[in-house]
C-alpha positions as a Python dict, from the first residue, in 0.01 Angstrom:
ca = {
    (1, 'M'): (0, 0, 0),
    (2, 'L'): (217, -205, 234),
    (3, 'R'): (540, -44, 352),
    (4, 'N'): (851, -185, 515),
    (5, 'S'): (945, -29, 848),
    (6, 'K'): (1305, -78, 955),
    (7, 'I'): (1562, 36, 1208),
    (8, 'V'): (1882, 172, 1052),
    (9, 'L'): (2206, 261, 1228),
    (10, 'H'): (2221, 641, 1216),
    (11, 'S'): (2539, 698, 1421),
    (12, 'R'): (2786, 489, 1617),
    (13, 'P'): (2726, 470, 1993),
    (14, 'H'): (2980, 588, 2246),
    (15, 'G'): (2892, 390, 2554),
    (16, 'L'): (2536, 271, 2599),
    (17, 'P'): (2336, 301, 2273),
    (18, 'V'): (2076, 579, 2272),
    (19, 'R'): (1767, 637, 2060),
    (20, 'D'): (1946, 898, 1845),
    (21, 'N'): (2190, 628, 1724),
    (22, 'F'): (1902, 478, 1525),
    (23, 'S'): (1637, 589, 1280),
    (24, 'L'): (1301, 428, 1213),
    (25, 'V'): (1243, 460, 840),
    (26, 'S'): (987, 329, 595),
    (27, 'D'): (1009, 239, 228),
    (28, 'G'): (861, -3, -20),
    (29, 'I'): (857, -377, 36),
    (30, 'P'): (1133, -535, -176),
    (31, 'I'): (1050, -764, -467),
    (32, 'P'): (1242, -1095, -465),
    (33, 'M'): (1470, -1173, -757),
    (34, 'E'): (1559, -1523, -876),
    (35, 'G'): (1694, -1726, -584),
    (36, 'Q'): (1558, -1482, -324),
    (37, 'V'): (1286, -1509, -60),
    (38, 'L'): (1064, -1236, 84),
    (39, 'V'): (999, -1287, 456),
    (40, 'R'): (742, -1118, 679),
    (41, 'I'): (928, -1094, 1009),
    (42, 'D'): (750, -1181, 1330),
    (43, 'L'): (1023, -1195, 1597),
    (44, 'I'): (1364, -1028, 1625),
    (45, 'S'): (1638, -1163, 1849),
    (46, 'L'): (1817, -903, 2063),
    (47, 'D'): (2166, -1025, 2154),
    (48, 'P'): (2472, -874, 2326),
    (49, 'A'): (2672, -926, 2005),
    (50, 'M'): (2467, -650, 1842),
    (51, 'R'): (2658, -389, 2043),
    (52, 'G'): (2985, -500, 1880),
    (53, 'W'): (2822, -497, 1536),
    (54, 'M'): (2751, -125, 1582),
    (55, 'N'): (3122, -47, 1592),
    (56, 'E'): (3323, 41, 1285),
    (57, 'G'): (3562, -215, 1142),
    (58, 'T'): (3573, -592, 1138),
    (59, 'T'): (3629, -852, 1409),
    (60, 'Y'): (3483, -1194, 1331),
    (61, 'I'): (3214, -1013, 1126),
    (62, 'S'): (3208, -665, 972),
    (63, 'G'): (3037, -380, 1152),
    (64, 'V'): (2699, -250, 1034),
    (65, 'G'): (2744, 45, 799),
    (66, 'L'): (2585, 380, 880),
    (67, 'G'): (2248, 400, 707),
    (68, 'E'): (2218, 21, 690),
    (69, 'V'): (1947, -188, 851),
    (70, 'M'): (2057, -299, 1197),
    (71, 'R'): (2178, -658, 1180),
    (72, 'A'): (1984, -916, 1382),
    (73, 'F'): (1877, -1276, 1377),
    (74, 'S'): (1504, -1278, 1306),
    (75, 'A'): (1230, -1525, 1223),
    (76, 'G'): (917, -1501, 1015),
    (77, 'Q'): (700, -1645, 740),
    (78, 'V'): (770, -1661, 368),
    (79, 'V'): (547, -1425, 167),
    (80, 'E'): (696, -1494, -175),
    (81, 'S'): (971, -1731, -284),
    (82, 'K'): (1185, -1758, -595),
    (83, 'H'): (1408, -2020, -434),
    (84, 'P'): (1337, -2392, -482),
    (85, 'A'): (1386, -2480, -115),
    (86, 'F'): (1110, -2252, 15),
    (87, 'K'): (744, -2184, -55),
    (88, 'K'): (487, -1932, 63),
    (89, 'G'): (386, -2000, 423),
    (90, 'D'): (713, -2161, 532),
    (91, 'W'): (867, -2041, 857),
    (92, 'V'): (1234, -1941, 838),
    (93, 'S'): (1510, -1765, 1031),
    (94, 'G'): (1834, -1590, 943),
    (95, 'L'): (2015, -1258, 957),
    (96, 'L'): (1700, -1078, 844),
    (97, 'G'): (1762, -757, 1036),
    (98, 'V'): (1553, -526, 1253),
    (99, 'Q'): (1269, -465, 1010),
    (100, 'A'): (920, -577, 917),
    (101, 'Y'): (1011, -748, 587),
    (102, 'S'): (1337, -884, 453),
    (103, 'C'): (1438, -1008, 110),
    (104, 'L'): (1753, -1216, 70),
    (105, 'S'): (1895, -1527, -89),
    (106, 'G'): (1728, -1846, 25),
    (107, 'D'): (2077, -1994, 65),
    (108, 'Y'): (2111, -1792, 386),
    (109, 'L'): (1782, -1898, 543),
    (110, 'S'): (1712, -2185, 782),
    (111, 'P'): (1377, -2367, 769),
    (112, 'L'): (1193, -2386, 1102),
    (113, 'D'): (977, -2671, 1228),
    (114, 'L'): (717, -2516, 1459),
    (115, 'S'): (599, -2864, 1558),
    (116, 'L'): (920, -2898, 1760),
    (117, 'V'): (899, -2578, 1965),
    (118, 'P'): (726, -2237, 1942),
    (119, 'L'): (875, -1975, 1711),
    (120, 'E'): (1049, -1784, 1991),
    (121, 'E'): (1252, -2088, 2091),
    (122, 'H'): (1394, -2115, 1739),
    (123, 'L'): (1566, -1782, 1813),
    (124, 'G'): (1665, -1893, 2161),
    (125, 'V'): (1752, -2243, 2269),
    (126, 'L'): (1740, -2375, 1908),
    (127, 'G'): (1895, -2058, 1766),
    (128, 'M'): (2229, -1886, 1798),
    (129, 'P'): (2220, -1870, 2182),
    (130, 'G'): (2147, -2240, 2215),
    (131, 'M'): (2414, -2331, 1963),
    (132, 'T'): (2663, -2111, 2151),
    (133, 'A'): (2580, -2281, 2480),
    (134, 'Y'): (2595, -2632, 2333),
    (135, 'F'): (2924, -2604, 2145),
    (136, 'G'): (3082, -2363, 2391),
    (137, 'L'): (3038, -2599, 2682),
    (138, 'L'): (3080, -2935, 2510),
    (139, 'E'): (3363, -2847, 2271),
    (140, 'R'): (3549, -2586, 2474),
    (141, 'G'): (3455, -2665, 2835),
    (142, 'K'): (3473, -3044, 2790),
    (143, 'P'): (3255, -3129, 3092),
    (144, 'E'): (3312, -3448, 3287),
    (145, 'Q'): (3101, -3623, 3548),
    (146, 'G'): (3154, -3458, 3886),
    (147, 'N'): (3307, -3134, 3752),
    (148, 'T'): (3215, -2802, 3910),
    (149, 'L'): (3085, -2559, 3648),
    (150, 'L'): (3062, -2185, 3716),
    (151, 'V'): (2843, -1984, 3476),
    (152, 'L'): (2890, -1607, 3489),
    (153, 'G'): (2572, -1438, 3368),
    (154, 'A'): (2345, -1739, 3416),
    (155, 'S'): (2001, -1580, 3382),
    (156, 'G'): (2039, -1498, 3012),
    (157, 'I'): (1945, -1763, 2758),
    (158, 'V'): (2306, -1870, 2693),
    (159, 'G'): (2391, -1895, 3062),
    (160, 'M'): (2080, -2085, 3170),
    (161, 'T'): (2125, -2326, 2879),
    (162, 'V'): (2494, -2384, 2959),
    (163, 'G'): (2408, -2458, 3319),
    (164, 'Q'): (2137, -2707, 3232),
    (165, 'I'): (2356, -2887, 2976),
    (166, 'G'): (2620, -2903, 3247),
    (167, 'R'): (2370, -3071, 3480),
    (168, 'I'): (2281, -3320, 3205),
    (169, 'M'): (2653, -3398, 3173),
    (170, 'G'): (2678, -3467, 3545),
    (171, 'C'): (2832, -3140, 3662),
    (172, 'R'): (2767, -2949, 3981),
    (173, 'V'): (2651, -2606, 3860),
    (174, 'I'): (2690, -2262, 4018),
    (175, 'G'): (2561, -1950, 3841),
    (176, 'T'): (2554, -1575, 3896),
    (177, 'A'): (2238, -1367, 3870),
    (178, 'G'): (2130, -1012, 3946),
    (179, 'S'): (1809, -1066, 4144),
    (180, 'L'): (1646, -1305, 4387),
    (181, 'E'): (1374, -1385, 4132),
    (182, 'K'): (1634, -1487, 3874),
    (183, 'G'): (1826, -1687, 4130),
    (184, 'Q'): (1516, -1878, 4238),
    (185, 'F'): (1433, -1960, 3876),
    (186, 'L'): (1782, -2094, 3814),
    (187, 'K'): (1774, -2313, 4126),
    (188, 'E'): (1410, -2425, 4135),
    (189, 'I'): (1336, -2454, 3763),
    (190, 'C'): (1672, -2499, 3588),
    (191, 'G'): (1831, -2717, 3855),
    (192, 'F'): (2138, -2507, 3939),
    (193, 'D'): (2296, -2621, 4264),
    (194, 'E'): (2381, -2272, 4386),
    (195, 'V'): (2336, -1913, 4263),
    (196, 'I'): (2544, -1610, 4360),
    (197, 'L'): (2348, -1282, 4363),
    (198, 'Y'): (2633, -1062, 4246),
    (199, 'K'): (2463, -731, 4332),
    (200, 'T'): (2421, -812, 4701),
    (201, 'E'): (2672, -1089, 4772),
    (202, 'K'): (3050, -1093, 4760),
    (203, 'M'): (3150, -1336, 4487),
    (204, 'S'): (3485, -1433, 4633),
    (205, 'E'): (3325, -1538, 4964),
    (206, 'R'): (3045, -1733, 4795),
    (207, 'L'): (3290, -1910, 4564),
    (208, 'R'): (3497, -2025, 4860),
    (209, 'E'): (3177, -2155, 5021),
    (210, 'Y'): (3022, -2317, 4712),
    (211, 'C'): (3340, -2437, 4540),
    (212, 'P'): (3581, -2552, 4813),
    (213, 'G'): (3763, -2772, 4562),
    (214, 'G'): (3777, -2499, 4298),
    (215, 'V'): (3605, -2448, 3962),
    (216, 'D'): (3671, -2703, 3686),
    (217, 'I'): (3487, -2514, 3409),
    (218, 'L'): (3438, -2137, 3403),
    (219, 'F'): (3193, -2020, 3136),
    (220, 'D'): (3208, -1642, 3110),
    (221, 'N'): (2944, -1414, 2959),
    (222, 'V'): (3031, -1113, 3174),
    (223, 'G'): (3402, -1021, 3191),
    (224, 'G'): (3538, -754, 3425),
    (225, 'S'): (3543, -813, 3799),
    (226, 'A'): (3320, -1123, 3770),
    (227, 'L'): (3581, -1292, 3552),
    (228, 'D'): (3854, -1189, 3796),
    (229, 'S'): (3669, -1360, 4081),
    (230, 'G'): (3608, -1671, 3872),
    (231, 'L'): (3971, -1701, 3769),
    (232, 'A'): (4083, -1681, 4131),
    (233, 'A'): (3875, -1991, 4204),
    (234, 'L'): (4012, -2216, 3928),
    (235, 'A'): (4095, -2576, 4010),
    (236, 'R'): (4394, -2756, 3865),
    (237, 'G'): (4340, -2850, 3499),
    (238, 'S'): (4037, -2624, 3463),
    (239, 'R'): (3893, -2494, 3137),
    (240, 'V'): (3791, -2130, 3091),
    (241, 'V'): (3545, -2055, 2809),
    (242, 'I'): (3519, -1691, 2705),
    (243, 'C'): (3181, -1642, 2539),
    (244, 'G'): (3115, -1274, 2601),
    (245, 'A'): (3188, -974, 2821),
    (246, 'I'): (2862, -789, 2855),
    (247, 'S'): (2994, -575, 3141),
    (248, 'Q'): (3253, -429, 2900),
    (249, 'Y'): (3067, -373, 2571),
    (250, 'N'): (2975, -10, 2641),
    (251, 'E'): (3313, 89, 2786),
    (252, 'S'): (3565, 293, 2586),
    (253, 'S'): (3822, 16, 2637),
    (254, 'F'): (3810, -339, 2769),
    (255, 'S'): (3942, -417, 3115),
    (256, 'G'): (4158, -728, 3094),
    (257, 'P'): (4161, -1001, 3360),
    (258, 'R'): (4365, -918, 3669),
    (259, 'N'): (4399, -1277, 3787),
    (260, 'Y'): (4523, -1428, 3462),
    (261, 'M'): (4830, -1579, 3631),
    (262, 'K'): (4594, -1824, 3798),
    (263, 'I'): (4572, -1989, 3454),
    (264, 'V'): (4940, -2071, 3493),
    (265, 'T'): (4932, -2196, 3851),
    (266, 'A'): (4613, -2399, 3788),
    (267, 'R'): (4754, -2541, 3462),
    (268, 'A'): (4429, -2419, 3308),
    (269, 'T'): (4333, -2346, 2949),
    (270, 'M'): (4137, -2047, 2819),
    (271, 'S'): (3959, -2046, 2485),
    (272, 'G'): (3696, -1844, 2301),
    (273, 'I'): (3376, -1955, 2130),
    (274, 'I'): (3242, -1809, 1804),
    (275, 'V'): (2932, -2008, 1721),
    (276, 'F'): (2961, -1967, 1342),
    (277, 'D'): (3265, -2199, 1350),
    (278, 'F'): (3025, -2487, 1422),
    (279, 'Q'): (2759, -2403, 1164),
    (280, 'S'): (2794, -2736, 981),
    (281, 'R'): (2705, -2914, 1306),
    (282, 'Y'): (2393, -2713, 1396),
    (283, 'P'): (2160, -3002, 1298),
    (284, 'E'): (2334, -3223, 1556),
    (285, 'A'): (2282, -2967, 1830),
    (286, 'I'): (1922, -2893, 1730),
    (287, 'S'): (1837, -3263, 1735),
    (288, 'T'): (1995, -3319, 2076),
    (289, 'I'): (1853, -3005, 2238),
    (290, 'S'): (1506, -3081, 2096),
    (291, 'Q'): (1518, -3422, 2260),
    (292, 'W'): (1623, -3270, 2593),
    (293, 'L'): (1332, -3024, 2569),
    (294, 'K'): (1091, -3307, 2491),
    (295, 'E'): (1217, -3507, 2788),
    (296, 'G'): (1189, -3207, 3021),
    (297, 'K'): (1563, -3208, 3091),
    (298, 'L'): (1603, -2851, 2964),
    (299, 'I'): (1381, -2552, 3041),
    (300, 'T'): (1386, -2220, 2859),
    (301, 'R'): (1234, -1878, 2909),
    (302, 'S'): (1155, -1590, 2670),
    (303, 'D'): (1125, -1219, 2745),
    (304, 'I'): (920, -1063, 2462),
    (305, 'Y'): (852, -694, 2396),
    (306, 'E'): (649, -526, 2120),
    (307, 'G'): (716, -280, 1839),
    (308, 'L'): (1011, -174, 1621),
    (309, 'E'): (987, 176, 1765),
    (310, 'N'): (1088, 31, 2103),
    (311, 'F'): (1407, -131, 1972),
    (312, 'P'): (1665, 100, 2140),
    (313, 'G'): (1519, 79, 2489),
    (314, 'T'): (1449, -292, 2465),
    (315, 'L'): (1804, -369, 2346),
    (316, 'N'): (1948, -182, 2642),
    (317, 'K'): (1771, -416, 2883),
    (318, 'L'): (2054, -657, 2803),
    (319, 'F'): (2320, -417, 2926),
    (320, 'K'): (2124, -304, 3231),
    (321, 'G'): (2053, -660, 3342),
    (322, 'E'): (1678, -609, 3302),
    (323, 'N'): (1610, -903, 3070),
    (324, 'F'): (1516, -1243, 3206),
    (325, 'G'): (1573, -1520, 2954),
    (326, 'K'): (1582, -1477, 2576),
    (327, 'L'): (1516, -1114, 2485),
    (328, 'L'): (1295, -1074, 2177),
    (329, 'L'): (1111, -796, 1995),
    (330, 'R'): (785, -872, 1819),
    (331, 'V'): (703, -681, 1502),
    (332, 'N'): (356, -529, 1498),
    (333, 'H'): (215, -552, 1144),
    (334, 'D'): (-70, -304, 1101),
}
């Protein structure tokens, strides 16, 4: 008899999540009710936002309850459907969770066209990370021809996508990365103009060298000291986009920007991006990004690991800077 393996949140992390914060449990595969769809999950997206979802309370979305399946964007194939929009064999994505099977209303599922891109890219450049990059840069960063764009945390899927969209828009692009291999990929494959290796180079010195006229758009995925350095380099009229703060997610309290007065002297603006605010416009972004992929203007990279039992350690690759591209976990169905 088939069983459903799933990762549930057992306790709330203090600092970096550990294996004991989660439990791998097994129970029966759910039976879909009217309007629901049963999905056999193939790939699970591991994203920095998941660390915030483990906390108690509500920000832009409520925290995962103790004993509940860990929330995650996932993709898989329909096994059984009682929703008119889906049939057996369709590929779909949604907040399906960290589990082998998921049953939920078809109203919350997105159909996937695997003729456009492979399944993993529907969770990456055509999924939440790609939508975040697209709307975060275009709607909040407002790039213009000749602008200098600085992307903090450029070797993750959001950062590398932001940088490449910036290049398409005519920007000069500088990114930060944690290793020479990542830096070479960003420059040689993704077309970044310069990359700062933040572990071995001093950001303030490199920014003075690479951005003598200042930074017009600062897209931040990192927070902390990296954001401080970026703010110090702002040009007049610059736009700061706060997407994430991965350096801070496992700290007991967030460290605010030290150089925030530069926003005043540079006459800059700072705004945040929550991708769900643009949900009605996802088809626009998917169409445009798909065309860029087809034309070879945008390159993506996936970093795929195997097995639900490896969820805790794989997730922590995000916070240790060990992932390279879109981090995914493949479900092994025995």
